[in-house]
C-alpha positions, 0 to 999 in steps of 0.5 A: 500500499505504501507503495501505491501511495509514494506513485500517487500522492503528491505531498510524497513526491521527492521526499528522501529514501530514509523518510519513504523507508520510515513511512514504510514501517508506520501502522496505518488503517486502509478503509473503503467508504460508500458514497455518501458515508460519514467519515467524521463527525464535527467536534471529533479530535484530529488525531490522524491524516489521511491520504485519498487513493480513490473517490473524494471528500466533502467538509460540511457544515449546517446553517441554523436552519438545517441548510447544507453548506459544503465548504471543500472538497477534496479528491484522489491523490490529496492529503487531508487535513494538514491545514487544519493541523498546522492551523492550529485545530485540534478538532474538526468543526464540521461533518466530512463525508464520501462524495462517492465511493472513497478509499483512504489510508489513515496514519496517526498524526504523532507517528507521520508528523517527525517524519514530515519535520525531518524532511526538508522536501515533504515539509515543502510540499505540503506547504504547497498543498496548503498553499494551494487549498487556501488560494483556491478558497481564497478566489471562490470566496471572491 
């Protein structure tokens, strides 16, 4: 599974062999979700990150009147939720649903964090992903 991630997930491009070997040794959860399945509930602690191997995710909040607001979408090849973790959030403030049949690979945040921080390319790739996400959302808001 790790070899598939190394080939398909952008933020893993160009990371060191040492980082790849450390990733290979980590435990992880590979989970298949059905379309529209609730994956994360608002208020849940952020203790893992995931890589999207197939499908997509949507972040959904609700207005006081019950209207659904979809604030973000994430598709195959993306990792999630680095922007929240590096932004200082410790809990989700929205629900996350599978948009269609989705396959995620989950790693414990505490396990992967030190690998990221010891590899300048890994760190730069995450910075680019978070910047792209932020820029895209800013353009949508404009």
